[in-house]
mmCIF entry with sequence, helices, sheets and N, C-alpha, C, O atoms, coordinates in Angstrom:
data_MODEL
# 
_entry.id   MODEL 
# 
_entity.id                         1 
_entity.type                       polymer 
_entity.pdbx_number_of_molecules   1 
# 
_entity_poly.entity_id                      1 
_entity_poly.type                           'polypeptide(L)' 
_entity_poly.nstd_linkage                   no 
_entity_poly.nstd_monomer                   no 
_entity_poly.pdbx_seq_one_letter_code       
;(UNK)(UNK)(UNK)(UNK)(UNK)(UNK)(UNK)(UNK)(UNK)(UNK)(UNK)(UNK)(UNK)(UNK)(UNK)(UNK)
(UNK)(UNK)(UNK)(UNK)(UNK)(UNK)(UNK)(UNK)(UNK)(UNK)(UNK)(UNK)(UNK)(UNK)(UNK)(UNK)
(UNK)(UNK)(UNK)(UNK)(UNK)(UNK)(UNK)(UNK)(UNK)(UNK)(UNK)
;
_entity_poly.pdbx_seq_one_letter_code_can   XXXXXXXXXXXXXXXXXXXXXXXXXXXXXXXXXXXXXXXXXXX 
_entity_poly.pdbx_strand_id                 A 
# 
loop_
_entity_poly_seq.entity_id 
_entity_poly_seq.num 
_entity_poly_seq.mon_id 
_entity_poly_seq.hetero 
1 1  UNK n 
1 2  UNK n 
1 3  UNK n 
1 4  UNK n 
1 5  UNK n 
1 6  UNK n 
1 7  UNK n 
1 8  UNK n 
1 9  UNK n 
1 10 UNK n 
1 11 UNK n 
1 12 UNK n 
1 13 UNK n 
1 14 UNK n 
1 15 UNK n 
1 16 UNK n 
1 17 UNK n 
1 18 UNK n 
1 19 UNK n 
1 20 UNK n 
1 21 UNK n 
1 22 UNK n 
1 23 UNK n 
1 24 UNK n 
1 25 UNK n 
1 26 UNK n 
1 27 UNK n 
1 28 UNK n 
1 29 UNK n 
1 30 UNK n 
1 31 UNK n 
1 32 UNK n 
1 33 UNK n 
1 34 UNK n 
1 35 UNK n 
1 36 UNK n 
1 37 UNK n 
1 38 UNK n 
1 39 UNK n 
1 40 UNK n 
1 41 UNK n 
1 42 UNK n 
1 43 UNK n 
# 
_struct_asym.id          A 
_struct_asym.entity_id   1 
# 
loop_
_struct_conf.conf_type_id 
_struct_conf.id 
_struct_conf.pdbx_PDB_helix_id 
_struct_conf.beg_label_comp_id 
_struct_conf.beg_label_asym_id 
_struct_conf.beg_label_seq_id 
_struct_conf.pdbx_beg_PDB_ins_code 
_struct_conf.end_label_comp_id 
_struct_conf.end_label_asym_id 
_struct_conf.end_label_seq_id 
_struct_conf.pdbx_end_PDB_ins_code 
_struct_conf.beg_auth_comp_id 
_struct_conf.beg_auth_asym_id 
_struct_conf.beg_auth_seq_id 
_struct_conf.end_auth_comp_id 
_struct_conf.end_auth_asym_id 
_struct_conf.end_auth_seq_id 
_struct_conf.pdbx_PDB_helix_class 
_struct_conf.details 
_struct_conf.pdbx_PDB_helix_length 
HELX_P HELX_P1 AA1 UNK A 9  ? UNK A 20 ? UNK A 9  UNK A 20 1 ? 12 
HELX_P HELX_P2 AA2 UNK A 26 ? UNK A 37 ? UNK A 26 UNK A 37 1 ? 12 
# 
_struct_conf_type.id          HELX_P 
_struct_conf_type.criteria    ? 
_struct_conf_type.reference   ? 
# 
loop_
_atom_site.group_PDB 
_atom_site.id 
_atom_site.type_symbol 
_atom_site.label_atom_id 
_atom_site.label_alt_id 
_atom_site.label_comp_id 
_atom_site.label_asym_id 
_atom_site.label_entity_id 
_atom_site.label_seq_id 
_atom_site.pdbx_PDB_ins_code 
_atom_site.Cartn_x 
_atom_site.Cartn_y 
_atom_site.Cartn_z 
_atom_site.occupancy 
_atom_site.B_iso_or_equiv 
_atom_site.pdbx_formal_charge 
_atom_site.auth_seq_id 
_atom_site.auth_comp_id 
_atom_site.auth_asym_id 
_atom_site.auth_atom_id 
_atom_site.pdbx_PDB_model_num 
ATOM 1   N N  . UNK A 1 1  ? -7.950  -11.586 -17.137 1.00 0.00 ? 1  UNK A N  1 
ATOM 2   C CA . UNK A 1 1  ? -8.911  -11.381 -16.082 1.00 0.00 ? 1  UNK A CA 1 
ATOM 3   C C  . UNK A 1 1  ? -8.322  -10.409 -15.062 1.00 0.00 ? 1  UNK A C  1 
ATOM 4   O O  . UNK A 1 1  ? -7.192  -10.598 -14.611 1.00 0.00 ? 1  UNK A O  1 
ATOM 5   N N  . UNK A 1 2  ? -9.057  -9.396  -14.704 1.00 0.00 ? 2  UNK A N  1 
ATOM 6   C CA . UNK A 1 2  ? -8.585  -8.373  -13.783 1.00 0.00 ? 2  UNK A CA 1 
ATOM 7   C C  . UNK A 1 2  ? -8.707  -8.847  -12.342 1.00 0.00 ? 2  UNK A C  1 
ATOM 8   O O  . UNK A 1 2  ? -9.581  -9.647  -12.007 1.00 0.00 ? 2  UNK A O  1 
ATOM 9   N N  . UNK A 1 3  ? -7.826  -8.346  -11.504 1.00 0.00 ? 3  UNK A N  1 
ATOM 10  C CA . UNK A 1 3  ? -7.869  -8.651  -10.081 1.00 0.00 ? 3  UNK A CA 1 
ATOM 11  C C  . UNK A 1 3  ? -8.885  -7.732  -9.427  1.00 0.00 ? 3  UNK A C  1 
ATOM 12  O O  . UNK A 1 3  ? -8.745  -6.511  -9.484  1.00 0.00 ? 3  UNK A O  1 
ATOM 13  N N  . UNK A 1 4  ? -9.916  -8.312  -8.802  1.00 0.00 ? 4  UNK A N  1 
ATOM 14  C CA . UNK A 1 4  ? -10.967 -7.501  -8.201  1.00 0.00 ? 4  UNK A CA 1 
ATOM 15  C C  . UNK A 1 4  ? -10.781 -7.305  -6.700  1.00 0.00 ? 4  UNK A C  1 
ATOM 16  O O  . UNK A 1 4  ? -11.623 -6.681  -6.055  1.00 0.00 ? 4  UNK A O  1 
ATOM 17  N N  . UNK A 1 5  ? -9.699  -7.823  -6.135  1.00 0.00 ? 5  UNK A N  1 
ATOM 18  C CA . UNK A 1 5  ? -9.467  -7.696  -4.698  1.00 0.00 ? 5  UNK A CA 1 
ATOM 19  C C  . UNK A 1 5  ? -8.949  -6.303  -4.365  1.00 0.00 ? 5  UNK A C  1 
ATOM 20  O O  . UNK A 1 5  ? -8.254  -5.673  -5.162  1.00 0.00 ? 5  UNK A O  1 
ATOM 21  N N  . UNK A 1 6  ? -9.301  -5.840  -3.173  1.00 0.00 ? 6  UNK A N  1 
ATOM 22  C CA . UNK A 1 6  ? -8.889  -4.520  -2.716  1.00 0.00 ? 6  UNK A CA 1 
ATOM 23  C C  . UNK A 1 6  ? -8.093  -4.652  -1.425  1.00 0.00 ? 6  UNK A C  1 
ATOM 24  O O  . UNK A 1 6  ? -8.315  -5.576  -0.642  1.00 0.00 ? 6  UNK A O  1 
ATOM 25  N N  . UNK A 1 7  ? -7.169  -3.728  -1.208  1.00 0.00 ? 7  UNK A N  1 
ATOM 26  C CA . UNK A 1 7  ? -6.406  -3.684  0.027   1.00 0.00 ? 7  UNK A CA 1 
ATOM 27  C C  . UNK A 1 7  ? -7.281  -3.107  1.133   1.00 0.00 ? 7  UNK A C  1 
ATOM 28  O O  . UNK A 1 7  ? -7.976  -2.113  0.919   1.00 0.00 ? 7  UNK A O  1 
ATOM 29  N N  . UNK A 1 8  ? -7.252  -3.722  2.314   1.00 0.00 ? 8  UNK A N  1 
ATOM 30  C CA . UNK A 1 8  ? -8.065  -3.249  3.436   1.00 0.00 ? 8  UNK A CA 1 
ATOM 31  C C  . UNK A 1 8  ? -7.530  -1.917  3.957   1.00 0.00 ? 8  UNK A C  1 
ATOM 32  O O  . UNK A 1 8  ? -6.394  -1.532  3.676   1.00 0.00 ? 8  UNK A O  1 
ATOM 33  N N  . UNK A 1 9  ? -8.374  -1.223  4.721   1.00 0.00 ? 9  UNK A N  1 
ATOM 34  C CA . UNK A 1 9  ? -7.966  0.064   5.286   1.00 0.00 ? 9  UNK A CA 1 
ATOM 35  C C  . UNK A 1 9  ? -6.793  -0.100  6.245   1.00 0.00 ? 9  UNK A C  1 
ATOM 36  O O  . UNK A 1 9  ? -5.900  0.747   6.286   1.00 0.00 ? 9  UNK A O  1 
ATOM 37  N N  . UNK A 1 10 ? -6.791  -1.192  7.021   1.00 0.00 ? 10 UNK A N  1 
ATOM 38  C CA . UNK A 1 10 ? -5.701  -1.421  7.981   1.00 0.00 ? 10 UNK A CA 1 
ATOM 39  C C  . UNK A 1 10 ? -4.371  -1.607  7.267   1.00 0.00 ? 10 UNK A C  1 
ATOM 40  O O  . UNK A 1 10 ? -3.356  -1.052  7.686   1.00 0.00 ? 10 UNK A O  1 
ATOM 41  N N  . UNK A 1 11 ? -4.374  -2.383  6.192   1.00 0.00 ? 11 UNK A N  1 
ATOM 42  C CA . UNK A 1 11 ? -3.141  -2.620  5.431   1.00 0.00 ? 11 UNK A CA 1 
ATOM 43  C C  . UNK A 1 11 ? -2.706  -1.336  4.734   1.00 0.00 ? 11 UNK A C  1 
ATOM 44  O O  . UNK A 1 11 ? -1.513  -1.035  4.679   1.00 0.00 ? 11 UNK A O  1 
ATOM 45  N N  . UNK A 1 12 ? -3.652  -0.584  4.207   1.00 0.00 ? 12 UNK A N  1 
ATOM 46  C CA . UNK A 1 12 ? -3.326  0.678   3.536   1.00 0.00 ? 12 UNK A CA 1 
ATOM 47  C C  . UNK A 1 12 ? -2.697  1.664   4.516   1.00 0.00 ? 12 UNK A C  1 
ATOM 48  O O  . UNK A 1 12 ? -1.775  2.398   4.159   1.00 0.00 ? 12 UNK A O  1 
ATOM 49  N N  . UNK A 1 13 ? -3.194  1.681   5.749   1.00 0.00 ? 13 UNK A N  1 
ATOM 50  C CA . UNK A 1 13 ? -2.640  2.577   6.762   1.00 0.00 ? 13 UNK A CA 1 
ATOM 51  C C  . UNK A 1 13 ? -1.201  2.200   7.088   1.00 0.00 ? 13 UNK A C  1 
ATOM 52  O O  . UNK A 1 13 ? -0.341  3.073   7.197   1.00 0.00 ? 13 UNK A O  1 
ATOM 53  N N  . UNK A 1 14 ? -0.935  0.910   7.243   1.00 0.00 ? 14 UNK A N  1 
ATOM 54  C CA . UNK A 1 14 ? 0.426   0.457   7.531   1.00 0.00 ? 14 UNK A CA 1 
ATOM 55  C C  . UNK A 1 14 ? 1.356   0.734   6.354   1.00 0.00 ? 14 UNK A C  1 
ATOM 56  O O  . UNK A 1 14 ? 2.511   1.116   6.543   1.00 0.00 ? 14 UNK A O  1 
ATOM 57  N N  . UNK A 1 15 ? 0.846   0.538   5.139   1.00 0.00 ? 15 UNK A N  1 
ATOM 58  C CA . UNK A 1 15 ? 1.654   0.801   3.949   1.00 0.00 ? 15 UNK A CA 1 
ATOM 59  C C  . UNK A 1 15 ? 2.027   2.278   3.866   1.00 0.00 ? 15 UNK A C  1 
ATOM 60  O O  . UNK A 1 15 ? 3.147   2.625   3.494   1.00 0.00 ? 15 UNK A O  1 
ATOM 61  N N  . UNK A 1 16 ? 1.081   3.137   4.215   1.00 0.00 ? 16 UNK A N  1 
ATOM 62  C CA . UNK A 1 16 ? 1.342   4.575   4.211   1.00 0.00 ? 16 UNK A CA 1 
ATOM 63  C C  . UNK A 1 16 ? 2.439   4.935   5.205   1.00 0.00 ? 16 UNK A C  1 
ATOM 64  O O  . UNK A 1 16 ? 3.304   5.758   4.908   1.00 0.00 ? 16 UNK A O  1 
ATOM 65  N N  . UNK A 1 17 ? 2.404   4.318   6.386   1.00 0.00 ? 17 UNK A N  1 
ATOM 66  C CA . UNK A 1 17 ? 3.427   4.582   7.397   1.00 0.00 ? 17 UNK A CA 1 
ATOM 67  C C  . UNK A 1 17 ? 4.796   4.116   6.919   1.00 0.00 ? 17 UNK A C  1 
ATOM 68  O O  . UNK A 1 17 ? 5.801   4.779   7.178   1.00 0.00 ? 17 UNK A O  1 
ATOM 69  N N  . UNK A 1 18 ? 4.844   2.988   6.228   1.00 0.00 ? 18 UNK A N  1 
ATOM 70  C CA . UNK A 1 18 ? 6.108   2.467   5.705   1.00 0.00 ? 18 UNK A CA 1 
ATOM 71  C C  . UNK A 1 18 ? 6.700   3.446   4.683   1.00 0.00 ? 18 UNK A C  1 
ATOM 72  O O  . UNK A 1 18 ? 7.903   3.707   4.689   1.00 0.00 ? 18 UNK A O  1 
ATOM 73  N N  . UNK A 1 19 ? 5.854   3.975   3.818   1.00 0.00 ? 19 UNK A N  1 
ATOM 74  C CA . UNK A 1 19 ? 6.342   4.888   2.787   1.00 0.00 ? 19 UNK A CA 1 
ATOM 75  C C  . UNK A 1 19 ? 6.893   6.185   3.387   1.00 0.00 ? 19 UNK A C  1 
ATOM 76  O O  . UNK A 1 19 ? 7.811   6.784   2.827   1.00 0.00 ? 19 UNK A O  1 
ATOM 77  N N  . UNK A 1 20 ? 6.341   6.615   4.514   1.00 0.00 ? 20 UNK A N  1 
ATOM 78  C CA . UNK A 1 20 ? 6.793   7.863   5.137   1.00 0.00 ? 20 UNK A CA 1 
ATOM 79  C C  . UNK A 1 20 ? 7.998   7.674   6.049   1.00 0.00 ? 20 UNK A C  1 
ATOM 80  O O  . UNK A 1 20 ? 8.644   8.651   6.427   1.00 0.00 ? 20 UNK A O  1 
ATOM 81  N N  . UNK A 1 21 ? 8.307   6.434   6.407   1.00 0.00 ? 21 UNK A N  1 
ATOM 82  C CA . UNK A 1 21 ? 9.388   6.147   7.351   1.00 0.00 ? 21 UNK A CA 1 
ATOM 83  C C  . UNK A 1 21 ? 10.684  5.855   6.587   1.00 0.00 ? 21 UNK A C  1 
ATOM 84  O O  . UNK A 1 21 ? 10.719  4.968   5.735   1.00 0.00 ? 21 UNK A O  1 
ATOM 85  N N  . UNK A 1 22 ? 11.721  6.586   6.887   1.00 0.00 ? 22 UNK A N  1 
ATOM 86  C CA . UNK A 1 22 ? 12.992  6.439   6.189   1.00 0.00 ? 22 UNK A CA 1 
ATOM 87  C C  . UNK A 1 22 ? 13.786  5.191   6.562   1.00 0.00 ? 22 UNK A C  1 
ATOM 88  O O  . UNK A 1 22 ? 14.806  4.903   5.936   1.00 0.00 ? 22 UNK A O  1 
ATOM 89  N N  . UNK A 1 23 ? 13.338  4.450   7.568   1.00 0.00 ? 23 UNK A N  1 
ATOM 90  C CA . UNK A 1 23 ? 14.091  3.274   8.023   1.00 0.00 ? 23 UNK A CA 1 
ATOM 91  C C  . UNK A 1 23 ? 13.855  2.041   7.160   1.00 0.00 ? 23 UNK A C  1 
ATOM 92  O O  . UNK A 1 23 ? 14.599  1.067   7.273   1.00 0.00 ? 23 UNK A O  1 
ATOM 93  N N  . UNK A 1 24 ? 12.836  2.058   6.302   1.00 0.00 ? 24 UNK A N  1 
ATOM 94  C CA . UNK A 1 24 ? 12.506  0.878   5.503   1.00 0.00 ? 24 UNK A CA 1 
ATOM 95  C C  . UNK A 1 24 ? 13.277  0.882   4.188   1.00 0.00 ? 24 UNK A C  1 
ATOM 96  O O  . UNK A 1 24 ? 13.617  1.938   3.654   1.00 0.00 ? 24 UNK A O  1 
ATOM 97  N N  . UNK A 1 25 ? 13.546  -0.319  3.677   1.00 0.00 ? 25 UNK A N  1 
ATOM 98  C CA . UNK A 1 25 ? 14.293  -0.467  2.427   1.00 0.00 ? 25 UNK A CA 1 
ATOM 99  C C  . UNK A 1 25 ? 13.427  -0.096  1.228   1.00 0.00 ? 25 UNK A C  1 
ATOM 100 O O  . UNK A 1 25 ? 12.208  0.032   1.341   1.00 0.00 ? 25 UNK A O  1 
ATOM 101 N N  . UNK A 1 26 ? 14.068  0.072   0.099   1.00 0.00 ? 26 UNK A N  1 
ATOM 102 C CA . UNK A 1 26 ? 13.328  0.401   -1.120  1.00 0.00 ? 26 UNK A CA 1 
ATOM 103 C C  . UNK A 1 26 ? 12.414  -0.754  -1.523  1.00 0.00 ? 26 UNK A C  1 
ATOM 104 O O  . UNK A 1 26 ? 11.350  -0.526  -2.099  1.00 0.00 ? 26 UNK A O  1 
ATOM 105 N N  . UNK A 1 27 ? 12.818  -1.992  -1.226  1.00 0.00 ? 27 UNK A N  1 
ATOM 106 C CA . UNK A 1 27 ? 11.947  -3.129  -1.539  1.00 0.00 ? 27 UNK A CA 1 
ATOM 107 C C  . UNK A 1 27 ? 10.677  -3.082  -0.702  1.00 0.00 ? 27 UNK A C  1 
ATOM 108 O O  . UNK A 1 27 ? 9.588   -3.341  -1.214  1.00 0.00 ? 27 UNK A O  1 
ATOM 109 N N  . UNK A 1 28 ? 10.803  -2.757  0.573   1.00 0.00 ? 28 UNK A N  1 
ATOM 110 C CA . UNK A 1 28 ? 9.637   -2.647  1.452   1.00 0.00 ? 28 UNK A CA 1 
ATOM 111 C C  . UNK A 1 28 ? 8.711   -1.542  0.965   1.00 0.00 ? 28 UNK A C  1 
ATOM 112 O O  . UNK A 1 28 ? 7.490   -1.694  0.962   1.00 0.00 ? 28 UNK A O  1 
ATOM 113 N N  . UNK A 1 29 ? 9.308   -0.432  0.555   1.00 0.00 ? 29 UNK A N  1 
ATOM 114 C CA . UNK A 1 29 ? 8.497   0.685   0.072   1.00 0.00 ? 29 UNK A CA 1 
ATOM 115 C C  . UNK A 1 29 ? 7.809   0.341   -1.246  1.00 0.00 ? 29 UNK A C  1 
ATOM 116 O O  . UNK A 1 29 ? 6.701   0.810   -1.507  1.00 0.00 ? 29 UNK A O  1 
ATOM 117 N N  . UNK A 1 30 ? 8.445   -0.460  -2.063  1.00 0.00 ? 30 UNK A N  1 
ATOM 118 C CA . UNK A 1 30 ? 7.839   -0.886  -3.322  1.00 0.00 ? 30 UNK A CA 1 
ATOM 119 C C  . UNK A 1 30 ? 6.602   -1.747  -3.064  1.00 0.00 ? 30 UNK A C  1 
ATOM 120 O O  . UNK A 1 30 ? 5.575   -1.587  -3.725  1.00 0.00 ? 30 UNK A O  1 
ATOM 121 N N  . UNK A 1 31 ? 6.711   -2.660  -2.100  1.00 0.00 ? 31 UNK A N  1 
ATOM 122 C CA . UNK A 1 31 ? 5.567   -3.511  -1.746  1.00 0.00 ? 31 UNK A CA 1 
ATOM 123 C C  . UNK A 1 31 ? 4.453   -2.663  -1.150  1.00 0.00 ? 31 UNK A C  1 
ATOM 124 O O  . UNK A 1 31 ? 3.280   -2.873  -1.458  1.00 0.00 ? 31 UNK A O  1 
ATOM 125 N N  . UNK A 1 32 ? 4.811   -1.707  -0.301  1.00 0.00 ? 32 UNK A N  1 
ATOM 126 C CA . UNK A 1 32 ? 3.812   -0.830  0.306   1.00 0.00 ? 32 UNK A CA 1 
ATOM 127 C C  . UNK A 1 32 ? 3.098   0.003   -0.754  1.00 0.00 ? 32 UNK A C  1 
ATOM 128 O O  . UNK A 1 32 ? 1.881   0.178   -0.693  1.00 0.00 ? 32 UNK A O  1 
ATOM 129 N N  . UNK A 1 33 ? 3.841   0.508   -1.711  1.00 0.00 ? 33 UNK A N  1 
ATOM 130 C CA . UNK A 1 33 ? 3.237   1.298   -2.792  1.00 0.00 ? 33 UNK A CA 1 
ATOM 131 C C  . UNK A 1 33 ? 2.297   0.447   -3.630  1.00 0.00 ? 33 UNK A C  1 
ATOM 132 O O  . UNK A 1 33 ? 1.241   0.913   -4.060  1.00 0.00 ? 33 UNK A O  1 
ATOM 133 N N  . UNK A 1 34 ? 2.683   -0.797  -3.857  1.00 0.00 ? 34 UNK A N  1 
ATOM 134 C CA . UNK A 1 34 ? 1.822   -1.708  -4.603  1.00 0.00 ? 34 UNK A CA 1 
ATOM 135 C C  . UNK A 1 34 ? 0.512   -1.939  -3.861  1.00 0.00 ? 34 UNK A C  1 
ATOM 136 O O  . UNK A 1 34 ? -0.560  -1.949  -4.467  1.00 0.00 ? 34 UNK A O  1 
ATOM 137 N N  . UNK A 1 35 ? 0.605   -2.124  -2.548  1.00 0.00 ? 35 UNK A N  1 
ATOM 138 C CA . UNK A 1 35 ? -0.599  -2.330  -1.738  1.00 0.00 ? 35 UNK A CA 1 
ATOM 139 C C  . UNK A 1 35 ? -1.497  -1.092  -1.804  1.00 0.00 ? 35 UNK A C  1 
ATOM 140 O O  . UNK A 1 35 ? -2.715  -1.214  -1.929  1.00 0.00 ? 35 UNK A O  1 
ATOM 141 N N  . UNK A 1 36 ? -0.901  0.088   -1.720  1.00 0.00 ? 36 UNK A N  1 
ATOM 142 C CA . UNK A 1 36 ? -1.701  1.318   -1.781  1.00 0.00 ? 36 UNK A CA 1 
ATOM 143 C C  . UNK A 1 36 ? -2.348  1.507   -3.148  1.00 0.00 ? 36 UNK A C  1 
ATOM 144 O O  . UNK A 1 36 ? -3.437  2.073   -3.248  1.00 0.00 ? 36 UNK A O  1 
ATOM 145 N N  . UNK A 1 37 ? -1.697  1.048   -4.177  1.00 0.00 ? 37 UNK A N  1 
ATOM 146 C CA . UNK A 1 37 ? -2.265  1.214   -5.518  1.00 0.00 ? 37 UNK A CA 1 
ATOM 147 C C  . UNK A 1 37 ? -3.489  0.328   -5.719  1.00 0.00 ? 37 UNK A C  1 
ATOM 148 O O  . UNK A 1 37 ? -4.255  0.528   -6.662  1.00 0.00 ? 37 UNK A O  1 
ATOM 149 N N  . UNK A 1 38 ? -3.676  -0.649  -4.837  1.00 0.00 ? 38 UNK A N  1 
ATOM 150 C CA . UNK A 1 38 ? -4.823  -1.554  -4.943  1.00 0.00 ? 38 UNK A CA 1 
ATOM 151 C C  . UNK A 1 38 ? -5.954  -1.188  -3.992  1.00 0.00 ? 38 UNK A C  1 
ATOM 152 O O  . UNK A 1 38 ? -6.901  -1.957  -3.828  1.00 0.00 ? 38 UNK A O  1 
ATOM 153 N N  . UNK A 1 39 ? -5.859  -0.007  -3.358  1.00 0.00 ? 39 UNK A N  1 
ATOM 154 C CA . UNK A 1 39 ? -6.926  0.415   -2.455  1.00 0.00 ? 39 UNK A CA 1 
ATOM 155 C C  . UNK A 1 39 ? -8.081  1.005   -3.243  1.00 0.00 ? 39 UNK A C  1 
ATOM 156 O O  . UNK A 1 39 ? -7.916  1.453   -4.377  1.00 0.00 ? 39 UNK A O  1 
ATOM 157 N N  . UNK A 1 40 ? -9.231  0.996   -2.633  1.00 0.00 ? 40 UNK A N  1 
ATOM 158 C CA . UNK A 1 40 ? -10.412 1.586   -3.259  1.00 0.00 ? 40 UNK A CA 1 
ATOM 159 C C  . UNK A 1 40 ? -10.235 3.096   -3.304  1.00 0.00 ? 40 UNK A C  1 
ATOM 160 O O  . UNK A 1 40 ? -9.832  3.708   -2.315  1.00 0.00 ? 40 UNK A O  1 
ATOM 161 N N  . UNK A 1 41 ? -10.526 3.675   -4.412  1.00 0.00 ? 41 UNK A N  1 
ATOM 162 C CA . UNK A 1 41 ? -10.359 5.121   -4.575  1.00 0.00 ? 41 UNK A CA 1 
ATOM 163 C C  . UNK A 1 41 ? -11.440 5.877   -3.802  1.00 0.00 ? 41 UNK A C  1 
ATOM 164 O O  . UNK A 1 41 ? -12.623 5.547   -3.888  1.00 0.00 ? 41 UNK A O  1 
ATOM 165 N N  . UNK A 1 42 ? -11.018 6.899   -3.044  1.00 0.00 ? 42 UNK A N  1 
ATOM 166 C CA . UNK A 1 42 ? -11.953 7.720   -2.282  1.00 0.00 ? 42 UNK A CA 1 
ATOM 167 C C  . UNK A 1 42 ? -12.524 8.833   -3.132  1.00 0.00 ? 42 UNK A C  1 
ATOM 168 O O  . UNK A 1 42 ? -12.137 9.008   -4.288  1.00 0.00 ? 42 UNK A O  1 
ATOM 169 N N  . UNK A 1 43 ? -13.452 9.590   -2.550  1.00 0.00 ? 43 UNK A N  1 
ATOM 170 C CA . UNK A 1 43 ? -14.075 10.709  -3.264  1.00 0.00 ? 43 UNK A CA 1 
ATOM 171 C C  . UNK A 1 43 ? -13.190 11.926  -3.256  1.00 0.00 ? 43 UNK A C  1 
ATOM 172 O O  . UNK A 1 43 ? -13.558 12.961  -3.811  1.00 0.00 ? 43 UNK A O  1 
# 
């Protein structure tokens, strides 16, 4: 069964900031990337 839940815009924005910030660990960036991969695709 596929996961139909999507990451909210607020969470996606924070995840994007984490990925661009060099102060976060690779584990934090991995979680952020996972959250971004679950966002609704734009046009």
